[in-house]
The first five atom37 places (N, CA, C, CB, O) and aatype in JSON, in Angstrom:
{
  "aatype": [12, 15, 2, 5, 19, 15, 11, 16, 9, 1, 9, 5, 10, 3, 3, 0, 5, 16, 9, 12, 6, 10, 15, 5, 10, 9, 5, 11, 18, 3, 0, 6, 9, 13, 10, 5, 11, 2, 19, 8, 7, 15, 12, 12, 6, 0, 2, 10, 11, 15, 9, 10, 7, 10, 19, 2, 10, 5, 10, 5, 7, 3, 3, 5, 19, 11, 19, 9, 4, 6, 7, 14, 3, 0, 3, 15, 0, 10, 5, 0, 9, 6, 8, 13, 10, 2, 0, 2],
  "atom_mask": [
    [1, 1, 1, 1, 1],
    [1, 1, 1, 1, 1],
    [1, 1, 1, 1, 1],
    [1, 1, 1, 1, 1],
    [1, 1, 1, 1, 1],
    [1, 1, 1, 1, 1],
    [1, 1, 1, 1, 1],
    [1, 1, 1, 1, 1],
    [1, 1, 1, 1, 1],
    [1, 1, 1, 1, 1],
    [1, 1, 1, 1, 1],
    [1, 1, 1, 1, 1],
    [1, 1, 1, 1, 1],
    [1, 1, 1, 1, 1],
    [1, 1, 1, 1, 1],
    [1, 1, 1, 1, 1],
    [1, 1, 1, 1, 1],
    [1, 1, 1, 1, 1],
    [1, 1, 1, 1, 1],
    [1, 1, 1, 1, 1],
    [1, 1, 1, 1, 1],
    [1, 1, 1, 1, 1],
    [1, 1, 1, 1, 1],
    [1, 1, 1, 1, 1],
    [1, 1, 1, 1, 1],
    [1, 1, 1, 1, 1],
    [1, 1, 1, 1, 1],
    [1, 1, 1, 1, 1],
    [1, 1, 1, 1, 1],
    [1, 1, 1, 1, 1],
    [1, 1, 1, 1, 1],
    [1, 1, 1, 1, 1],
    [1, 1, 1, 1, 1],
    [1, 1, 1, 1, 1],
    [1, 1, 1, 1, 1],
    [1, 1, 1, 1, 1],
    [1, 1, 1, 1, 1],
    [1, 1, 1, 1, 1],
    [1, 1, 1, 1, 1],
    [1, 1, 1, 1, 1],
    [1, 1, 1, 0, 1],
    [1, 1, 1, 1, 1],
    [1, 1, 1, 1, 1],
    [1, 1, 1, 1, 1],
    [1, 1, 1, 1, 1],
    [1, 1, 1, 1, 1],
    [1, 1, 1, 1, 1],
    [1, 1, 1, 1, 1],
    [1, 1, 1, 1, 1],
    [1, 1, 1, 1, 1],
    [1, 1, 1, 1, 1],
    [1, 1, 1, 1, 1],
    [1, 1, 1, 0, 1],
    [1, 1, 1, 1, 1],
    [1, 1, 1, 1, 1],
    [1, 1, 1, 1, 1],
    [1, 1, 1, 1, 1],
    [1, 1, 1, 1, 1],
    [1, 1, 1, 1, 1],
    [1, 1, 1, 1, 1],
    [1, 1, 1, 0, 1],
    [1, 1, 1, 1, 1],
    [1, 1, 1, 1, 1],
    [1, 1, 1, 1, 1],
    [1, 1, 1, 1, 1],
    [1, 1, 1, 1, 1],
    [1, 1, 1, 1, 1],
    [1, 1, 1, 1, 1],
    [1, 1, 1, 1, 1],
    [1, 1, 1, 1, 1],
    [1, 1, 1, 0, 1],
    [1, 1, 1, 1, 1],
    [1, 1, 1, 1, 1],
    [1, 1, 1, 1, 1],
    [1, 1, 1, 1, 1],
    [1, 1, 1, 1, 1],
    [1, 1, 1, 1, 1],
    [1, 1, 1, 1, 1],
    [1, 1, 1, 1, 1],
    [1, 1, 1, 1, 1],
    [1, 1, 1, 1, 1],
    [1, 1, 1, 1, 1],
    [1, 1, 1, 1, 1],
    [1, 1, 1, 1, 1],
    [1, 1, 1, 1, 1],
    [1, 1, 1, 1, 1],
    [1, 1, 1, 1, 1],
    [1, 1, 1, 1, 1]
  ],
  "atom_positions": [
    [[27.12, 16.3, -11.06], [26.74, 14.95, -10.69], [26.04, 14.97, -9.34], [27.97, 14.02, -10.66], [26.49, 15.64, -8.41]],
    [[24.97, 14.25, -9.23], [24.14, 14.27, -8.03], [24.51, 13.13, -7.1], [22.67, 14.21, -8.4], [24.72, 12.0, -7.53]],
    [[24.58, 13.43, -5.83], [24.89, 12.46, -4.8], [23.59, 11.88, -4.24], [25.74, 13.11, -3.66], [22.67, 12.63, -3.93]],
    [[23.51, 10.56, -4.12], [22.33, 9.94, -3.52], [22.76, 9.05, -2.38], [21.53, 9.12, -4.57], [23.69, 8.25, -2.51]],
    [[22.09, 9.2, -1.25], [22.33, 8.38, -0.07], [20.99, 7.94, 0.49], [23.17, 9.15, 1.0], [19.98, 8.62, 0.31]],
    [[20.99, 6.8, 1.16], [19.76, 6.34, 1.81], [20.12, 5.55, 3.06], [18.9, 5.47, 0.85], [21.23, 5.05, 3.21]],
    [[19.16, 5.46, 3.95], [19.37, 4.73, 5.2], [18.02, 4.34, 5.77], [20.18, 5.57, 6.22], [17.06, 5.11, 5.71]],
    [[17.95, 3.14, 6.33], [16.75, 2.71, 7.03], [16.92, 3.08, 8.49], [16.51, 1.17, 6.87], [17.94, 2.81, 9.11]],
    [[15.89, 3.72, 9.04], [15.93, 4.27, 10.39], [14.7, 3.81, 11.16], [16.02, 5.82, 10.35], [13.6, 3.78, 10.62]],
    [[14.9, 3.45, 12.43], [13.77, 3.19, 13.32], [13.5, 4.49, 14.09], [14.06, 1.98, 14.3], [14.37, 5.0, 14.78]],
    [[12.29, 4.99, 13.95], [11.93, 6.29, 14.53], [11.8, 6.2, 16.05], [10.61, 6.8, 13.91], [11.15, 5.3, 16.58]],
    [[12.43, 7.15, 16.72], [12.33, 7.28, 18.17], [12.06, 8.76, 18.48], [13.64, 6.77, 18.88], [12.95, 9.48, 18.93]],
    [[10.84, 9.2, 18.24], [10.47, 10.59, 18.48], [10.1, 10.81, 19.93], [9.3, 11.0, 17.58], [9.61, 9.91, 20.6]],
    [[10.34, 12.02, 20.41], [9.82, 12.34, 21.73], [8.51, 13.11, 21.56], [10.85, 13.17, 22.57], [8.19, 13.58, 20.47]],
    [[7.76, 13.24, 22.63], [6.42, 13.8, 22.56], [6.38, 15.25, 22.11], [5.76, 13.68, 23.89], [5.35, 15.72, 21.62]],
    [[7.48, 15.97, 22.26], [7.5, 17.39, 21.93], [7.77, 17.64, 20.44], [8.55, 18.1, 22.76], [7.54, 18.75, 19.96]],
    [[8.23, 16.64, 19.71], [8.56, 16.83, 18.3], [7.3, 16.81, 17.43], [9.53, 15.74, 17.83], [6.35, 16.08, 17.69]],
    [[7.35, 17.64, 16.4], [6.2, 17.72, 15.5], [6.65, 17.59, 14.04], [5.45, 19.04, 15.7], [7.82, 17.78, 13.71]],
    [[5.71, 17.27, 13.2], [5.96, 17.19, 11.77], [6.4, 18.56, 11.24], [4.7, 16.69, 11.02], [7.24, 18.63, 10.35]],
    [[5.83, 19.61, 11.78], [6.2, 20.96, 11.34], [7.69, 21.23, 11.59], [5.34, 22.02, 12.06], [8.36, 21.84, 10.76]],
    [[8.2, 20.77, 12.72], [9.62, 20.96, 13.03], [10.49, 20.21, 12.02], [9.93, 20.49, 14.46], [11.51, 20.74, 11.56]],
    [[10.1, 19.0, 11.68], [10.85, 18.23, 10.69], [10.8, 18.94, 9.34], [10.28, 16.8, 10.57], [11.82, 19.03, 8.65]],
    [[9.64, 19.42, 8.95], [9.49, 20.13, 7.68], [10.38, 21.37, 7.65], [8.02, 20.52, 7.46], [11.05, 21.62, 6.64]],
    [[10.4, 22.13, 8.72], [11.22, 23.34, 8.78], [12.71, 22.99, 8.74], [10.91, 24.14, 10.04], [13.49, 23.7, 8.11]],
    [[13.09, 21.92, 9.4], [14.49, 21.5, 9.44], [15.03, 21.21, 8.04], [14.64, 20.27, 10.32], [16.16, 21.59, 7.73]],
    [[14.25, 20.56, 7.21], [14.77, 20.11, 5.92], [14.62, 21.13, 4.8], [14.08, 18.86, 5.53], [15.19, 20.93, 3.73]],
    [[13.89, 22.2, 5.02], [13.69, 23.19, 3.96], [15.0, 23.85, 3.53], [12.72, 24.26, 4.43], [15.11, 24.32, 2.4]],
    [[15.99, 23.88, 4.4], [17.26, 24.55, 4.06], [18.15, 23.73, 3.13], [18.03, 24.86, 5.33], [19.14, 24.24, 2.61]],
    [[17.81, 22.46, 2.93], [18.63, 21.6, 2.08], [18.16, 21.65, 0.63], [18.6, 20.14, 2.6], [16.96, 21.72, 0.35]],
    [[19.12, 21.61, -0.29], [18.81, 21.58, -1.71], [18.42, 20.17, -2.16], [20.0, 22.08, -2.53], [17.75, 20.01, -3.18]],
    [[18.82, 19.17, -1.42], [18.56, 17.78, -1.79], [17.06, 17.49, -1.84], [19.24, 16.83, -0.8], [16.27, 18.06, -1.1]],
    [[16.7, 16.59, -2.74], [15.35, 16.02, -2.74], [15.35, 14.95, -1.66], [14.94, 15.44, -4.17], [16.26, 14.12, -1.61]],
    [[14.35, 14.96, -0.82], [14.32, 14.06, 0.33], [13.0, 13.3, 0.35], [14.53, 14.85, 1.66], [11.92, 13.89, 0.38]],
    [[13.11, 11.99, 0.34], [11.93, 11.13, 0.32], [11.98, 10.16, 1.5], [11.83, 10.36, -1.01], [13.05, 9.77, 1.96]],
    [[10.82, 9.79, 1.96], [10.71, 8.83, 3.05], [9.78, 7.72, 2.58], [10.18, 9.5, 4.36], [8.7, 7.99, 2.05]],
    [[10.2, 6.48, 2.79], [9.37, 5.32, 2.43], [8.99, 4.6, 3.71], [10.13, 4.36, 1.45], [9.81, 4.4, 4.61]],
    [[7.72, 4.21, 3.78], [7.2, 3.51, 4.95], [6.2, 2.47, 4.49], [6.56, 4.51, 5.97], [5.38, 2.72, 3.61]],
    [[6.26, 1.3, 5.11], [5.3, 0.24, 4.83], [4.04, 0.53, 5.66], [5.89, -1.18, 5.16], [4.1, 0.57, 6.89]],
    [[2.92, 0.72, 4.98], [1.65, 1.01, 5.65], [0.67, -0.08, 5.25], [1.11, 2.43, 5.27], [0.21, -0.14, 4.11]],
    [[0.35, -0.94, 6.2], [-0.6, -2.04, 5.97], [-0.24, -2.86, 4.74], [-2.02, -1.49, 5.82], [-1.1, -3.21, 3.94]],
    [[1.06, -3.17, 4.59], [1.51, -4.02, 3.51], [1.82, -3.31, 2.2], [0.0, 0.0, 0.0], [2.28, -3.94, 1.26]],
    [[1.57, -2.02, 2.13], [1.86, -1.25, 0.91], [2.97, -0.23, 1.21], [0.58, -0.52, 0.38], [2.93, 0.45, 2.23]],
    [[3.94, -0.15, 0.32], [5.01, 0.81, 0.49], [4.54, 2.19, 0.05], [6.28, 0.38, -0.3], [4.14, 2.39, -1.1]],
    [[4.58, 3.14, 0.98], [4.2, 4.52, 0.67], [5.47, 5.36, 0.64], [3.18, 5.08, 1.72], [6.4, 5.13, 1.42]],
    [[5.5, 6.33, -0.27], [6.64, 7.24, -0.36], [6.12, 8.66, -0.36], [7.5, 6.96, -1.62], [5.11, 8.97, -0.99]],
    [[6.82, 9.53, 0.36], [6.42, 10.94, 0.4], [7.66, 11.81, 0.31], [5.63, 11.25, 1.69], [8.72, 11.47, 0.82]],
    [[7.5, 12.93, -0.35], [8.53, 13.95, -0.38], [8.48, 14.66, 0.98], [8.33, 14.96, -1.58], [7.45, 15.22, 1.35]],
    [[9.59, 14.62, 1.72], [9.57, 15.22, 3.06], [9.42, 16.73, 3.05], [10.83, 14.86, 3.79], [9.12, 17.32, 4.08]],
    [[9.62, 17.35, 1.92], [9.43, 18.8, 1.85], [7.96, 19.16, 1.68], [10.24, 19.39, 0.7], [7.6, 20.34, 1.65]],
    [[7.12, 18.16, 1.57], [5.67, 18.36, 1.46], [5.01, 18.04, 2.81], [5.07, 17.47, 0.32], [5.07, 16.91, 3.28]],
    [[4.4, 19.03, 3.41], [3.72, 18.82, 4.7], [2.63, 17.78, 4.54], [3.13, 20.15, 5.23], [2.44, 16.95, 5.43]],
    [[1.9, 17.81, 3.43], [0.83, 16.84, 3.2], [1.4, 15.43, 3.12], [0.06, 17.18, 1.92], [0.82, 14.49, 3.66]],
    [[2.54, 15.28, 2.45], [3.18, 13.97, 2.37], [3.56, 13.44, 3.74], [0.0, 0.0, 0.0], [3.38, 12.26, 4.03]],
    [[4.08, 14.33, 4.59], [4.45, 13.93, 5.96], [3.22, 13.51, 6.75], [5.16, 15.09, 6.68], [3.25, 12.5, 7.46]],
    [[2.15, 14.26, 6.63], [0.92, 13.94, 7.36], [0.38, 12.58, 6.92], [-0.15, 15.04, 7.14], [-0.04, 11.78, 7.75]],
    [[0.4, 12.32, 5.62], [-0.13, 11.06, 5.1], [0.64, 9.83, 5.58], [-0.12, 11.08, 3.59], [0.07, 8.75, 5.68]],
    [[1.92, 9.99, 5.89], [2.71, 8.85, 6.37], [2.39, 8.46, 7.81], [4.18, 9.16, 6.24], [2.68, 7.34, 8.23]],
    [[1.81, 9.39, 8.57], [1.43, 9.12, 9.96], [2.58, 8.51, 10.74], [0.21, 8.2, 10.01], [2.46, 7.41, 11.29]],
    [[3.7, 9.21, 10.8], [4.88, 8.72, 11.5], [4.6, 8.54, 12.98], [6.04, 9.67, 11.3], [3.99, 9.39, 13.63]],
    [[5.07, 7.41, 13.51], [4.92, 7.1, 14.92], [6.22, 6.52, 15.44], [3.73, 6.12, 15.16], [7.03, 6.0, 14.67]],
    [[6.41, 6.61, 16.75], [7.57, 6.0, 17.36], [7.62, 4.52, 17.06], [0.0, 0.0, 0.0], [6.59, 3.84, 17.04]],
    [[8.8, 4.02, 16.81], [9.11, 2.62, 16.51], [8.78, 2.22, 15.08], [8.36, 1.73, 17.46], [8.96, 1.05, 14.72]],
    [[8.31, 3.16, 14.23], [8.16, 2.87, 12.8], [9.55, 2.69, 12.2], [7.36, 4.01, 12.07], [10.51, 3.33, 12.63]],
    [[9.64, 1.84, 11.21], [10.88, 1.7, 10.46], [10.66, 2.33, 9.09], [11.32, 0.2, 10.33], [9.73, 1.96, 8.37]],
    [[11.52, 3.27, 8.74], [11.37, 4.0, 7.49], [12.7, 4.04, 6.74], [10.86, 5.44, 7.75], [13.77, 3.87, 7.33]],
    [[12.61, 4.27, 5.45], [13.81, 4.45, 4.64], [13.84, 5.89, 4.18], [13.85, 3.45, 3.42], [12.87, 6.38, 3.58]],
    [[14.94, 6.57, 4.45], [15.12, 7.96, 4.04], [16.05, 7.96, 2.83], [15.7, 8.84, 5.2], [17.13, 7.36, 2.86]],
    [[15.64, 8.63, 1.77], [16.43, 8.72, 0.55], [16.66, 10.2, 0.24], [15.71, 8.0, -0.66], [15.71, 10.97, 0.12]],
    [[17.92, 10.59, 0.12], [18.28, 11.98, -0.16], [19.12, 12.0, -1.43], [19.05, 12.63, 1.04], [20.04, 11.21, -1.61]],
    [[18.77, 12.94, -2.32], [19.53, 13.07, -3.56], [19.77, 14.53, -3.86], [18.8, 12.38, -4.73], [18.83, 15.32, -3.97]],
    [[21.04, 14.88, -3.99], [21.39, 16.26, -4.31], [22.75, 16.6, -3.75], [0.0, 0.0, 0.0], [23.42, 15.75, -3.17]],
    [[23.16, 17.84, -3.92], [24.51, 18.24, -3.53], [24.79, 18.14, -2.02], [24.77, 19.64, -3.98], [25.93, 17.94, -1.62]],
    [[23.76, 18.29, -1.21], [23.95, 18.22, 0.25], [23.2, 17.03, 0.85], [23.47, 19.53, 0.91], [22.71, 17.1, 1.98]],
    [[23.11, 15.95, 0.09], [22.36, 14.76, 0.52], [22.89, 14.17, 1.82], [22.39, 13.7, -0.56], [22.11, 13.78, 2.68]],
    [[24.21, 14.11, 1.97], [24.79, 13.54, 3.19], [24.38, 14.35, 4.43], [26.32, 13.49, 3.08], [23.99, 13.78, 5.45]],
    [[24.48, 15.66, 4.33], [24.11, 16.53, 5.46], [22.63, 16.42, 5.78], [24.47, 17.99, 5.15], [22.25, 16.39, 6.95]],
    [[21.81, 16.36, 4.75], [20.36, 16.25, 4.95], [20.02, 14.94, 5.65], [19.61, 16.33, 3.61], [19.21, 14.92, 6.58]],
    [[20.64, 13.84, 5.21], [20.38, 12.54, 5.83], [20.79, 12.54, 7.28], [21.11, 11.43, 5.08], [20.06, 12.01, 8.12]],
    [[21.93, 13.12, 7.61], [22.38, 13.19, 9.0], [21.4, 13.98, 9.86], [23.78, 13.82, 9.08], [21.09, 13.57, 10.98]],
    [[20.92, 15.1, 9.35], [19.98, 15.94, 10.12], [18.66, 15.21, 10.36], [19.73, 17.27, 9.39], [18.1, 15.28, 11.45]],
    [[18.17, 14.52, 9.34], [16.9, 13.78, 9.47], [17.07, 12.63, 10.46], [16.43, 13.25, 8.1], [16.21, 12.41, 11.31]],
    [[18.17, 11.9, 10.33], [18.42, 10.79, 11.26], [18.49, 11.29, 12.7], [19.72, 10.06, 10.89], [17.92, 10.67, 13.6]],
    [[19.18, 12.4, 12.91], [19.29, 12.97, 14.26], [17.9, 13.35, 14.78], [20.22, 14.22, 14.25], [17.58, 13.08, 15.94]],
    [[17.08, 13.97, 13.96], [15.74, 14.39, 14.38], [14.87, 13.18, 14.71], [15.07, 15.24, 13.28], [14.17, 13.17, 15.73]],
    [[14.9, 12.16, 13.86], [14.02, 11.0, 14.05], [14.48, 10.07, 15.18], [13.94, 10.21, 12.78], [13.72, 9.21, 15.63]],
    [[15.7, 10.25, 15.64], [16.22, 9.45, 16.75], [16.51, 10.35, 17.96], [17.51, 8.7, 16.33], [17.59, 10.27, 18.55]],
    [[15.56, 11.18, 18.3], [15.74, 12.19, 19.34], [15.93, 11.6, 20.74], [14.58, 13.11, 19.36], [16.57, 12.23, 21.58]],
    [[15.4, 10.42, 20.99], [15.5, 9.85, 22.35], [16.86, 9.27, 22.61], [14.44, 8.77, 22.55], [17.12, 8.75, 23.69]]
  ]
}
């Protein structure tokens, strides 16, 4: 049985953080990890394990996003992503 968790997070990145670091952080998790963001009135969703998906979302400080994790380690993955996106 697969565990699914989600949380809406307001991004607070510091200047030293990069999309590559986020991508590397989540590769160790078995969970499928998706991020949803409202971009100019349209909801966009990207698989966080895809660098191209991350780039297309154009994450910026103070963005509000929804993180959805599904899989055996979904809780751990969500905690790690939340910690990374709220670095300040």
